[in-house]
C-alpha positions, 0 to 999 in steps of 0.5 A: 705501581703507583700512578707516579711511577706508571706515567714515566717513560726514562724521566718523560711523561708517557703521552699518546700517540707519541713521537719518541716511545722505548725501542724506536722513534715513529717518524711519521705514521698515516701519511695522506699523500693526494693525487688527482683522483684523491688520497693515493691510499685508497688504489692500494686498500682492499676495496681496491683489490675487489674493484681490480678484479670485477674489472677483469671479471667484466672483461673477461665477460665480453667473451663469454662466462666468468670463469668466477661464477655468478658470485659477486665479487665483493661476495668473495671471501680471500679463503674463497679466491685463494682457494681459486688461485691454487685451483684446477682451473686455469682460467680463474686462476689466470683472471685472479693473477691478472687482479693481483699483479694490476693491484701489486703495480698500484702498491708499488706506485703508492710505495714508491711515492712514500718512499720518496718523501724525507721521513723515508728517506733511510727506508732499508725494509718495509713490511706489510700487514692489514687483513689482505695479507693474510692470504695467498693472493695478499702475499703473492701481491706483495712479492710482485710489487717488491719486484716492481719496485726494484725492478724501478730502482728501489734497493729495500725489501718488501715482506709480509708482517712476520704475526698474523695480522690479526695478533701483530695488531695486539702484539704491538702492543708491548713496545708502547711501554718501557719493558719495566713497567711489565716486570713482574707481570705475566700478560698485558692486555691489547686492544685493536680498533679497526673499521671492519673488527674490534679484537681484543687480547691478552698477550703472553709477554715471556720476559724471562724467556726474552727480554726484548719480548721477541717471545711475545704471542697472543694467548686469548683473543675475541673478536667483534664485527661490528660492521655487521650490526653497525652499532653507534660509539657508546653501543661500540665502548659497552661491547670493548669494555665488556670483552676486555673483562672477559678476558681479564678474568679469563687470565686471571684464573689461568694465573698469568697476572696481567698488567694493569696497562692497556695497549688500544691501537687505533685509526688516525692521527692521536693527541697526546691526552688521547683524543682522536685528530682525524681519520676515525671516520671508518670506526663504528658510529660516529663523533669519535673525533669529537673534542668531547669524547676520550677512548683512553678516558672512557676506557679507565673510566670503565676499569679504574683497576686491574688486580690492585692496581690503577688502570693506565692506558695507552694508545697509538695508530694502529699502523704504529702498534702493527709495525712496533709487533715487528721491532725483535725482527728489525734489529739489522735495519736502522729505518724501516716501515709499515703498511697495513692493506684492510679497509684504508692504506695504513702507514707508518716509519720508525728509526730503531735507537742505538 
């Protein structure tokens, strides 16, 4: 596959952060709505839920002991909170449900604002991903938010994303390039860079089973919780390259023949040249938005070839990529959106191509 072939999609150059993708049009993403208190999305991210839970705990302590014990709220994992929700301690469960209900109200308000925007007007379904979705409290909050939206007259479906959010952020990368570029290959490399973790994975394509890529799945992946290490940008890139090279070697050994393509999901507004215009403030280190830094170029320089072909790196916003994993399951609607609840509240809206 020569470079001129790889860089073209239906006769047009492949660009980073593109609106025109093989199966969908990206109508909008990374919308930054504000209210009097700041960014609206800050009211519906994972820290907002922690604040709701902490507020309930403080109120309950006025009348007695805290049913969740002495562990600070920010030290309680999603698994621990889920266990308390399902436990026989009904007081603890009721306290958590109170926080879930408050958070669901904020989520419904935020989504309601999105649905009133011109780019979201034709929305028939919204899926919710991100780390918060991968929990019982997250799924309960999503269901409660849908009930609240329906009560307001919004005729939409609000569902948890189909794939586990950790996988969805990798699987969506297969939809960044036209399927003909993947023919003859069994897998693709995918990278998901977030405010807490970096994930790298090998996504099996299974094109022969389903050309629509509905059978695509993560074969192997590696995760690095960079929030624990607080690395600078250069150290992050070095670690990322090492993770990619390690997975390439595993794929080669398993005869998976990865395509010479690396799909990258990254927070923020992505320029056509691969630079980050804004929104990269939660990434490890600093200066990700510098005009002197370009992540796709850095990765291509470090990994110039995959197999016998030149490497092509294609990058888009992380909420967009997570949403793209839903394409095979969205063929019965025309307009749909995605919210990702994590360190921030990611968002994107799509229109299916006929």
